[in-house]
One Martini backbone bead per residue (centre of mass of N, CA, C, O) as a GRO file, in nm:
protein
   67
    1MET     BB    1   9.062   7.525  12.299
    2GLY     BB    2   9.004   7.585  12.602
    3VAL     BB    3   9.194   7.825  12.632
    4THR     BB    4   9.062   8.014  12.427
    5LEU     BB    5   8.788   8.023  12.563
    6ALA     BB    6   8.884   8.129  12.836
    7LEU     BB    7   9.016   8.394  12.728
    8SER     BB    8   8.762   8.508  12.592
    9CYS     BB    9   8.591   8.521  12.852
   10ILE     BB   10   8.773   8.702  13.017
   11THR     BB   11   8.768   8.940  12.823
   12PHE     BB   12   8.466   8.989  12.803
   13PHE     BB   13   8.416   9.032  13.116
   14SER     BB   14   8.631   9.251  13.167
   15ILE     BB   15   8.502   9.469  12.994
   16ILE     BB   16   8.233   9.484  13.143
   17ILE     BB   17   8.346   9.541  13.427
   18ALA     BB   18   8.517   9.792  13.365
   19GLY     BB   19   8.286   9.963  13.243
   20THR     BB   20   8.104   9.953  13.496
   21LEU     BB   21   8.304  10.080  13.699
   22LYS     BB   22   8.352  10.352  13.537
   23HIS     BB   23   8.025  10.412  13.420
   24GLY     BB   24   7.833  10.211  13.480
   25PHE     BB   25   7.591  10.023  13.363
   26ILE     BB   26   7.448  10.227  13.174
   27GLY     BB   27   7.700  10.381  13.070
   28HIS     BB   28   7.829  10.144  12.922
   29TRP     BB   29   7.591  10.105  12.712
   30LYS     BB   30   7.577  10.411  12.613
   31ASN     BB   31   7.860  10.407  12.458
   32MET     BB   32   7.733  10.276  12.187
   33ILE     BB   33   7.589  10.556  12.168
   34THR     BB   34   7.520  10.829  12.009
   35SER     BB   35   7.471  11.144  12.056
   36GLY     BB   36   7.170  11.284  11.916
   37VAL     BB   37   6.968  11.065  11.853
   38PRO     BB   38   6.689  10.993  11.726
   39GLY     BB   39   6.441  10.802  11.840
   40PRO     BB   40   6.383  10.604  11.597
   41VAL     BB   41   6.687  10.543  11.550
   42LEU     BB   42   6.750  10.436  11.835
   43ILE     BB   43   6.585  10.179  11.820
   44ILE     BB   44   6.740  10.054  11.586
   45LEU     BB   45   7.026  10.076  11.704
   46VAL     BB   46   6.987   9.905  11.957
   47THR     BB   47   6.898   9.647  11.813
   48VAL     BB   48   7.156   9.611  11.644
   49GLU     BB   49   7.359   9.606  11.880
   50ILE     BB   50   7.248   9.356  12.024
   51ILE     BB   51   7.276   9.159  11.792
   52ASN     BB   52   7.576   9.205  11.746
   53TYR     BB   53   7.674   9.126  12.027
   54LEU     BB   54   7.556   8.832  12.019
   55TYR     BB   55   7.685   8.740  11.749
   56LEU     BB   56   7.983   8.778  11.825
   57GLU     BB   57   7.975   8.577  12.053
   58GLU     BB   58   7.904   8.334  11.879
   59ILE     BB   59   8.150   8.343  11.696
   60GLY     BB   60   8.365   8.317  11.916
   61PHE     BB   61   8.270   8.037  12.025
   62SER     BB   62   8.267   7.881  11.748
   63ALA     BB   63   8.576   7.930  11.679
   64VAL     BB   64   8.648   7.747  11.962
   65GLY     BB   65   8.407   7.514  11.991
   66GLY     BB   66   8.153   7.627  12.080
   67LYS     BB   67   7.808   7.582  12.065
   0.00000   0.00000   0.00000
């Protein structure tokens, strides 16, 4: 169980680091949003994406016995 958790953490942080190095910090996070989205929809979309991102992390850790 510890190996699975370690590998999932390595993968999670590797993706964030690689995306940040390639696109910059803001550019990496902007890649989640489609360009040309109207302002009000963008607020909802960003909120949903953040919740989804955090929720999937929680599922990943709980699936391997974390948190």
